[in-house]
PLY file of the C-alpha trace (Angstrom):
ply
format ascii 1.0
element vertex 292
property float x
property float y
property float z
element edge 291
property int vertex1
property int vertex2
end_header
-168.82 101.35 90.12
-167.25 99.79 93.20
-167.56 96.10 92.37
-163.99 94.94 91.81
-164.42 91.68 93.73
-167.66 90.86 91.93
-166.13 91.76 88.60
-163.21 89.40 89.27
-165.57 86.66 90.41
-167.61 86.92 87.21
-164.40 86.70 85.19
-163.43 83.43 86.87
-166.92 81.99 86.42
-166.67 82.86 82.72
-163.24 81.19 82.48
-164.19 78.07 84.45
-167.76 77.72 83.22
-169.07 76.67 86.62
-169.56 78.17 90.06
-167.67 75.28 91.66
-164.68 75.77 89.38
-164.54 79.50 90.12
-164.89 78.82 93.86
-161.93 76.41 93.73
-159.79 78.90 91.77
-160.57 81.78 94.12
-160.57 79.71 97.32
-164.03 80.84 98.43
-167.38 79.15 99.09
-169.90 78.60 96.27
-172.36 80.83 98.10
-169.88 83.72 97.86
-169.62 83.25 94.10
-173.39 83.28 93.66
-173.75 86.34 95.91
-171.12 88.23 93.89
-172.79 87.39 90.58
-176.21 88.48 91.85
-174.78 91.76 93.17
-172.96 92.48 89.91
-176.02 91.81 87.77
-178.07 94.06 90.01
-175.45 96.81 89.66
-175.37 96.44 85.86
-179.11 96.05 85.49
-178.46 93.17 83.07
-177.86 89.45 83.19
-174.21 88.44 82.82
-174.86 84.68 82.68
-177.46 82.26 81.46
-177.95 79.57 84.13
-178.53 76.06 82.88
-178.00 72.47 83.97
-174.47 72.35 82.52
-173.26 75.53 84.17
-173.07 79.22 83.39
-172.85 80.61 79.85
-172.29 84.23 78.93
-174.93 86.65 77.75
-174.04 89.42 75.32
-173.27 91.64 78.31
-171.18 88.81 79.75
-169.19 88.51 76.53
-168.41 92.23 76.75
-167.46 91.85 80.40
-165.11 88.99 79.53
-163.27 91.10 76.93
-162.86 93.96 79.39
-161.76 91.59 82.15
-159.15 89.90 79.96
-157.71 93.28 78.95
-157.72 94.40 82.59
-155.95 91.24 83.75
-153.35 91.72 81.03
-152.79 95.33 82.14
-152.37 94.22 85.75
-149.84 91.56 84.70
-147.86 94.17 82.79
-147.97 96.50 85.79
-146.76 93.75 88.10
-143.97 92.89 85.66
-142.84 96.52 85.48
-143.07 96.87 89.25
-141.04 93.72 89.83
-138.47 94.85 87.30
-138.08 98.14 89.16
-137.82 96.34 92.51
-135.50 93.50 91.55
-133.94 94.99 88.47
-133.43 92.86 85.39
-130.33 90.99 84.37
-128.72 89.87 81.17
-128.15 91.65 77.90
-130.51 94.18 76.36
-129.83 94.70 72.65
-130.91 98.06 71.26
-130.62 98.83 67.56
-130.79 102.45 66.42
-129.48 104.90 63.86
-126.21 106.69 64.58
-127.79 110.15 64.43
-130.00 109.20 67.39
-127.27 107.52 69.44
-126.38 110.57 71.50
-129.99 111.63 71.94
-130.92 108.35 73.60
-128.14 108.49 76.18
-130.36 109.74 79.04
-132.67 106.73 78.75
-129.72 104.34 78.57
-128.25 105.92 81.69
-131.55 105.57 83.56
-132.01 101.95 82.47
-128.50 100.83 83.45
-128.73 102.71 86.74
-131.96 100.96 87.67
-130.77 97.57 86.40
-127.12 97.24 87.45
-127.06 93.53 86.56
-128.06 94.23 82.97
-125.76 95.07 80.05
-126.83 97.20 77.08
-125.44 96.33 73.67
-126.06 99.19 71.24
-126.09 98.40 67.53
-125.84 101.30 65.10
-127.34 100.25 61.80
-129.49 102.03 59.23
-131.35 98.79 58.50
-133.96 97.68 61.02
-132.85 94.63 62.98
-134.66 91.33 62.42
-136.47 91.32 65.73
-138.13 87.99 65.02
-134.67 86.35 64.94
-133.48 88.01 68.12
-131.03 90.41 66.45
-132.30 93.06 68.88
-134.84 93.40 71.66
-135.66 97.01 70.79
-135.21 98.93 67.55
-135.42 102.72 67.30
-135.98 104.03 63.81
-136.70 107.26 61.98
-138.94 108.00 59.01
-142.09 106.17 58.02
-143.91 104.08 60.60
-142.75 100.42 60.45
-145.65 98.19 59.39
-144.66 94.61 60.23
-147.80 93.12 61.86
-145.70 91.00 64.24
-144.13 94.06 65.82
-145.37 96.55 68.40
-144.68 100.12 67.25
-144.74 103.09 69.65
-144.46 106.69 68.50
-141.61 108.72 69.95
-141.08 112.44 70.07
-139.65 113.62 66.73
-135.93 114.22 66.36
-135.31 117.98 66.26
-132.40 119.26 64.16
-130.80 122.65 63.61
-128.13 124.02 61.28
-124.76 124.58 62.96
-121.18 125.66 62.35
-118.17 125.59 64.64
-116.99 128.96 65.92
-113.68 128.43 64.09
-115.58 128.28 60.79
-117.55 131.41 61.67
-114.37 133.29 62.59
-112.82 132.42 59.24
-115.79 132.64 56.88
-118.39 134.66 58.76
-121.93 133.75 59.65
-124.59 133.69 56.91
-127.24 136.31 57.52
-130.07 134.28 56.04
-131.14 131.67 53.53
-130.05 133.83 50.57
-126.43 133.86 51.84
-126.04 130.11 52.33
-124.84 129.65 48.76
-121.63 131.49 49.72
-120.72 128.91 52.38
-119.35 125.36 52.56
-121.48 122.48 53.82
-121.04 119.01 55.28
-123.48 116.48 53.85
-124.49 112.85 53.85
-124.25 111.94 50.19
-124.57 113.34 46.70
-127.29 115.79 45.74
-130.63 114.21 44.88
-130.45 111.42 47.45
-129.96 113.49 50.61
-131.92 113.15 53.85
-135.02 115.27 54.45
-133.29 118.37 55.97
-130.67 118.45 53.23
-133.25 117.82 50.51
-135.20 120.81 51.87
-132.04 122.93 51.87
-130.97 121.94 48.36
-134.34 123.01 46.92
-133.93 126.45 48.44
-130.20 126.88 47.80
-129.56 125.55 44.26
-125.87 126.47 44.37
-125.24 124.70 47.69
-121.56 123.77 48.00
-120.51 120.59 49.78
-116.98 120.57 51.17
-117.27 117.20 52.97
-119.54 114.19 52.34
-119.85 111.05 54.45
-122.60 108.50 55.21
-121.10 108.15 58.71
-122.73 110.44 61.27
-119.71 110.63 63.58
-117.45 111.50 60.63
-119.71 114.43 59.84
-119.62 115.56 63.47
-115.81 115.46 63.44
-115.78 117.48 60.22
-118.18 120.00 61.74
-116.06 120.37 64.86
-112.96 120.82 62.70
-114.56 123.85 61.06
-114.82 122.35 57.58
-118.36 123.58 56.98
-121.97 123.95 58.10
-124.11 120.89 58.92
-127.41 119.72 60.31
-127.20 118.22 63.79
-129.76 116.96 66.32
-130.37 119.62 68.95
-129.38 117.33 71.85
-126.13 116.42 70.10
-125.34 120.08 69.40
-125.75 120.91 73.09
-123.05 118.40 73.95
-120.53 119.78 71.47
-118.52 122.82 72.63
-118.05 125.81 70.39
-120.99 125.33 68.02
-122.84 128.33 66.62
-126.49 128.03 65.61
-126.84 129.14 62.00
-130.55 128.38 61.70
-132.81 127.24 64.58
-134.75 123.95 64.49
-137.64 123.93 62.05
-140.76 121.75 61.91
-139.93 120.76 58.34
-136.60 119.30 59.51
-138.17 117.04 62.12
-137.69 113.30 61.74
-140.47 110.99 62.92
-139.12 108.43 65.37
-140.46 105.02 66.39
-139.55 102.42 68.98
-140.23 98.89 67.75
-140.36 95.59 69.64
-141.41 92.12 68.58
-144.77 90.99 69.93
-143.19 87.96 71.59
-140.67 90.11 73.49
-142.72 93.24 74.12
-143.96 92.29 77.61
-140.70 90.86 78.93
-139.33 92.66 82.03
-136.20 93.96 80.29
-138.12 95.46 77.37
-140.79 96.93 79.62
-138.10 98.37 81.88
-136.37 100.03 78.93
-139.65 101.40 77.56
-140.36 102.84 80.99
-136.93 104.50 80.94
-137.80 106.07 77.58
-141.11 107.23 79.00
-139.63 108.71 82.18
-137.01 110.64 80.19
-139.65 112.08 77.87
-138.69 110.25 74.66
-142.14 108.81 73.98
-144.86 110.89 72.37
-147.59 112.03 74.75
-150.43 112.25 72.23
0 1
1 2
2 3
3 4
4 5
5 6
6 7
7 8
8 9
9 10
10 11
11 12
12 13
13 14
14 15
15 16
16 17
17 18
18 19
19 20
20 21
21 22
22 23
23 24
24 25
25 26
26 27
27 28
28 29
29 30
30 31
31 32
32 33
33 34
34 35
35 36
36 37
37 38
38 39
39 40
40 41
41 42
42 43
43 44
44 45
45 46
46 47
47 48
48 49
49 50
50 51
51 52
52 53
53 54
54 55
55 56
56 57
57 58
58 59
59 60
60 61
61 62
62 63
63 64
64 65
65 66
66 67
67 68
68 69
69 70
70 71
71 72
72 73
73 74
74 75
75 76
76 77
77 78
78 79
79 80
80 81
81 82
82 83
83 84
84 85
85 86
86 87
87 88
88 89
89 90
90 91
91 92
92 93
93 94
94 95
95 96
96 97
97 98
98 99
99 100
100 101
101 102
102 103
103 104
104 105
105 106
106 107
107 108
108 109
109 110
110 111
111 112
112 113
113 114
114 115
115 116
116 117
117 118
118 119
119 120
120 121
121 122
122 123
123 124
124 125
125 126
126 127
127 128
128 129
129 130
130 131
131 132
132 133
133 134
134 135
135 136
136 137
137 138
138 139
139 140
140 141
141 142
142 143
143 144
144 145
145 146
146 147
147 148
148 149
149 150
150 151
151 152
152 153
153 154
154 155
155 156
156 157
157 158
158 159
159 160
160 161
161 162
162 163
163 164
164 165
165 166
166 167
167 168
168 169
169 170
170 171
171 172
172 173
173 174
174 175
175 176
176 177
177 178
178 179
179 180
180 181
181 182
182 183
183 184
184 185
185 186
186 187
187 188
188 189
189 190
190 191
191 192
192 193
193 194
194 195
195 196
196 197
197 198
198 199
199 200
200 201
201 202
202 203
203 204
204 205
205 206
206 207
207 208
208 209
209 210
210 211
211 212
212 213
213 214
214 215
215 216
216 217
217 218
218 219
219 220
220 221
221 222
222 223
223 224
224 225
225 226
226 227
227 228
228 229
229 230
230 231
231 232
232 233
233 234
234 235
235 236
236 237
237 238
238 239
239 240
240 241
241 242
242 243
243 244
244 245
245 246
246 247
247 248
248 249
249 250
250 251
251 252
252 253
253 254
254 255
255 256
256 257
257 258
258 259
259 260
260 261
261 262
262 263
263 264
264 265
265 266
266 267
267 268
268 269
269 270
270 271
271 272
272 273
273 274
274 275
275 276
276 277
277 278
278 279
279 280
280 281
281 282
282 283
283 284
284 285
285 286
286 287
287 288
288 289
289 290
290 291
């Protein structure tokens, strides 16, 4: 169908309720409006409007057209906003709340966003609790685990966080490298908290290695990384973070059962703002958002 002008004309007639009103909005003659409507109805093979003395009212087909047109206009507005943001850049502060374990993984998107928006400042908040987006505590929240279900928020699925099991080469030199799951009980581990309340990868590991020995425990991600790099024990680490740390040895490769579901969350009132759209586009361009 090649009737974009006619489609737009019908949308304005539906919004204004009269041919004259649509003609004024579009800056064209009434005859042009009528010609567009006739051509569109001929193309569709159905009436879009009922004509009466008080103006034009929508048929069932017209109601469907109006819904499609409103969604299309909204998509165009979002596109224009994103395009303008890329052209002009955005300014001011962008507040992003995320979990510490994902902080390093998101760095590529942050670099792209700040590079494209030099007048904008990113404030990164590391907090396990989701920010109160409705009160402006953050513009964007990135979270792991179950899908957030607040109806006022827009939730977009991200690629899952991939983790592997690692040790520093200094640990391997001193204690050797476990040959498999059945040898892990002979080694020291770095964990998050006490047994029974561990995160998903550790819970999986504890079920399979009942005599798992923890040498270092901390709820702080960066403390666990420091302990890992010091050679204190073996630990789970996001793959992207492990690639940035020199001297790490992969003990077990990433597994599907260790994946953490990730979500990017924005408040409905802020979702379409240029700064949020620009940041979401940065996530998309760097491959953080799920593709299916």
